[in-house]
C-alpha positions as CSV (number, residue, x, y, z in Angstrom):
1,M,-0.2,-0.2,0.1
2,S,1.4,3.2,-0.8
3,L,2.6,5.7,1.6
4,A,-0.5,8.0,-0.5
5,R,-3.3,5.8,0.4
6,I,-2.4,5.4,3.8
7,A,-2.2,9.1,4.7
8,L,-5.8,9.0,2.8
9,I,-7.0,6.6,4.9
10,A,-5.9,8.3,8.2
11,G,-6.9,12.0,7.4
12,S,-10.2,9.8,6.5
13,A,-10.4,8.1,9.8
14,A,-9.6,11.2,11.6
15,F,-12.3,13.3,10.1
16,L,-15.3,11.2,11.5
17,A,-13.6,10.0,14.5
18,G,-16.3,10.7,17.0
19,C,-17.9,8.3,20.2
20,V,-20.7,8.8,22.7
21,H,-19.3,7.9,26.7
22,S,-21.9,7.3,29.4
23,S,-20.9,6.7,33.5
24,S,-24.2,7.2,34.5
25,E,-25.1,5.7,38.2
26,T,-28.4,4.5,39.1
27,V,-28.4,5.6,42.7
28,R,-32.2,3.9,43.1
29,A,-33.2,1.8,40.5
30,M,-37.1,1.9,38.5
31,P,-39.1,-0.8,40.3
32,A,-40.0,-3.2,37.5
33,D,-44.1,-3.1,37.4
34,L,-43.4,1.0,37.2
35,M,-40.7,0.6,34.8
36,K,-43.3,-1.7,32.5
37,N,-46.4,0.8,33.3
38,C,-45.4,4.0,34.1
39,K,-46.0,7.3,32.5
40,I,-44.3,10.9,33.0
41,A,-47.0,13.3,34.3
42,A,-45.0,16.3,35.0
43,I,-41.5,17.7,34.3
44,T,-39.4,20.3,36.0
45,V,-36.2,21.1,36.2
46,K,-34.7,22.6,39.3
47,D,-31.3,23.9,38.4
48,V,-28.9,24.3,35.1
49,P,-25.1,25.6,35.0
50,A,-24.8,29.6,34.5
51,N,-23.0,28.2,31.9
52,T,-25.6,27.4,29.6
53,S,-27.7,30.0,27.3
54,P,-31.9,31.7,28.7
55,E,-32.7,29.1,26.4
56,F,-31.5,25.8,27.5
57,R,-34.3,24.8,30.5
58,T,-37.0,24.8,27.8
59,K,-34.6,23.1,25.5
60,I,-34.3,20.4,28.1
61,E,-38.0,20.1,28.8
62,T,-38.8,19.7,25.8
63,E,-36.1,17.0,25.0
64,L,-37.0,15.3,28.5
65,R,-41.0,15.3,27.5
66,Q,-40.6,13.8,23.4
67,T,-37.7,11.1,24.7
68,L,-40.0,10.4,27.6
69,D,-43.0,10.0,26.1
70,K,-42.0,7.7,24.0
71,C,-40.3,4.7,26.6
72,A,-42.9,5.9,29.7
73,T,-46.1,4.5,27.6
74,G,-48.0,3.6,30.7
75,T,-50.5,4.3,33.2
76,E,-49.1,5.3,36.5
77,P,-48.4,9.1,36.7
78,L,-44.9,9.7,38.4
79,D,-43.1,12.8,38.3
80,L,-39.6,13.5,36.7
81,E,-37.1,16.1,38.8
82,V,-34.0,17.2,37.0
83,T,-30.9,18.8,38.2
84,V,-28.1,20.1,35.4
85,T,-25.1,20.5,37.7
86,D,-22.4,20.5,34.4
87,F,-22.8,21.5,31.0
88,K,-19.6,21.7,28.4
89,G,-20.1,22.7,24.9
90,N,-17.7,21.5,22.0
91,N,-15.1,24.5,20.9
92,A,-15.5,23.9,16.7
93,A,-11.4,24.8,16.2
94,K,-10.2,22.7,18.8
95,A,-12.6,19.4,17.7
96,I,-11.4,19.8,13.7
97,F,-7.8,20.1,14.7
98,L,-7.4,18.2,18.1
99,G,-11.1,16.8,18.6
100,D,-13.4,17.5,21.5
101,S,-16.7,16.9,23.3
102,N,-19.9,18.1,24.2
103,N,-20.6,17.2,27.9
104,I,-23.6,17.0,30.4
105,K,-23.7,16.0,34.2
106,G,-26.9,16.0,36.4
107,Q,-29.4,13.8,38.5
108,A,-33.0,12.6,37.4
109,R,-35.3,12.0,40.1
110,L,-38.3,9.8,39.5
111,R,-41.2,10.3,42.3
112,R,-44.9,9.1,42.7
113,A,-47.1,12.0,41.2
114,G,-48.0,14.8,43.3
115,G,-44.5,15.0,45.0
116,G,-44.9,11.5,46.3
117,D,-41.9,9.4,47.5
118,V,-38.4,9.0,45.3
119,V,-39.0,5.6,43.3
120,A,-35.5,5.8,40.8
121,D,-32.3,8.5,41.6
122,F,-30.0,8.4,38.8
123,D,-26.4,10.1,37.8
124,I,-26.0,11.0,34.2
125,S,-23.2,11.8,33.1
126,R,-23.0,11.6,29.2
127,S,-19.9,12.5,26.2
128,V,-20.1,12.7,22.6
129,G,-16.5,13.8,21.4
130,A,-15.5,14.0,17.8
131,G,-12.7,15.2,15.5
132,G,-12.3,16.4,12.4
133,I,-14.4,19.0,10.2
134,A,-17.3,16.1,10.2
135,G,-17.2,15.8,14.0
136,A,-17.4,19.7,14.4
137,L,-20.6,19.3,12.5
138,V,-21.7,16.6,14.8
139,M,-21.0,18.2,17.8
140,S,-22.5,21.4,17.0
141,N,-26.0,22.9,18.1
142,A,-24.1,21.2,21.8
143,E,-27.1,22.5,23.8
144,E,-29.9,20.5,21.9
145,K,-27.3,17.7,21.5
146,T,-26.5,16.8,25.0
147,A,-30.0,17.9,26.0
148,S,-31.4,14.7,23.9
149,G,-28.1,12.7,24.8
150,F,-29.3,13.6,29.1
151,A,-32.9,12.6,28.0
152,T,-31.6,9.1,26.2
153,E,-29.9,7.8,29.4
154,I,-32.4,8.4,31.7
155,C,-34.7,6.4,29.4
156,E,-31.9,4.2,29.1
157,R,-31.8,4.1,32.8
158,A,-35.3,3.7,33.9
159,F,-36.9,1.9,31.2
160,V,-34.7,-1.1,29.7
161,Q,-34.1,-4.0,31.9
162,S,-30.8,-5.7,31.7
163,T,-30.8,-8.8,31.4
164,N,-27.3,-11.3,30.7
165,G,-25.5,-8.5,30.9
166,R,-27.2,-6.9,28.0
167,K,-29.6,-4.4,27.2
168,R,-33.5,-5.1,25.9
169,K,-36.7,-2.5,25.9
170,T,-39.2,-3.4,27.6
171,A,-42.7,-4.3,26.1
172,Q,-44.2,-0.8,26.1
173,Q,-41.1,0.8,23.6
């Protein structure tokens, strides 16, 4: 293989490099009966980091509603309380030349509707990293994409059961 061809392949790989990383933790797992039979009645975003835009709270509430309406389709109402403790959007120039990431961290608590007992609690941490021009494009609109990732992480943690180390969706999904 010629040196030019190797350089072209390496350059193409760098152009498209990226990954999603989650180091979220389940503090209190959702009971199996609720996992299969709940819906999200109310969503409260209690706090967001100061370095987010004034629209971020609305963006994350919208993403949470849209995502959770797809994965929590039962009849028993639960309330979701979210606190976003950390947000970091990527730097496009850094992403193109060195790689960078969008990061979001926070907490999600599910309660019985109307301020009842906490039935599930999750520490959410999600990062999407990429490099090159395509990576910078993929990571653009950091607030929307991290909000979407945060919502997806809640669905995966709360409404996906683990079987033999593999995740499987509940019958409701």
